N, C-alpha and C positions, 0 to 999 in steps of 0.2 A: 505495500499500499503508499510506502514511503518513500520506495523506490528511486524517486525522480528527484529529491534531494537526499542531503546528506544526513540527514536527522534517524534519531535512533527513537526507538518507545518511549523512554524516558523524556527525548525531548520531547516528545509530543504532549508526554501526559500532563510534563508542566508548564504546558501554554495551552494544554486545553483548560489545566487546572487555574490557570491565570485569569484567562479570557474567562472559564463560567463564574468565577468569584465577582469578575467585572457585571456579568449578567445578571449576577443576585444583587449587587449594589445597582442596577438599573429599576431593578422590579423593585425595590425595599424604596427606591426613592419615588418611584411613581407610585403607591401603596402609601408613604408617609414623606411629603415632601420638605425639605427643611434641611435636612444634611445630617439631623441631629446631633450640635454643636454641641459642646460639652469640655470642660479644662482635663488636665491628664493630668499623669507623673512627671511629665517634661516640662507643665507652665503651659503649655500650649492649649487654644484651643481648636479642636479637631474636630473634623466631616468623620462619616465614613469613608468615604474616599480616600481623605488623607491618612486615616488610618491603614488603608489597604496600603498606599504609597512607604509608609515608613515602614508596616509589616514586611514586605519586598524587598526594600532596600537593604534594611538590618538582615534578611535569609540571605540578601547575597553576599553580604559582608560576614557574614559567616561563616556561608562556604566558601568562600575564596582566604578567609582566614584561617581555617580549617584544612584547607589544600596546601597553604603555605607551608604551615606549622609545621603539621601532622601529618599529614595525608591520606590513603584509603584507612578502612571505609568509610563512607560516607552517614552511616548508620546515626551516628551520637549528633553530627552536627545537622540532621534533619530531625531530631528528638529536639534539640535547642531551638530551632527554626520555627517548629510547631509550636513551642513554649515562648519566643519570642512573638508568634502570633497570637495566639491569647492573649499575655499579657498588654501589647497594643492595643486590641479590640475592648479589653477590661479595665485597662488604667489609662495607657495614652488619650 
């Protein structure tokens, strides 16, 4: 299915997950407009989209730092990234 591009299934699943999260945010914004503005742990007033962006940005830094400092396997940074995403949507 992905032979026309140099992607693997994990890469495709990553992008499917990102686009699904954006789609979910669109549905939530249609159902409850206004962005759900709240102040978080970093002292910023953020909307749902801001929190998604912060969690994705933090996740990329977690994986890059893990690869640069430790290497494989990538299960531990995956767990850290899920925890970071939960923290961002809960606190930030």
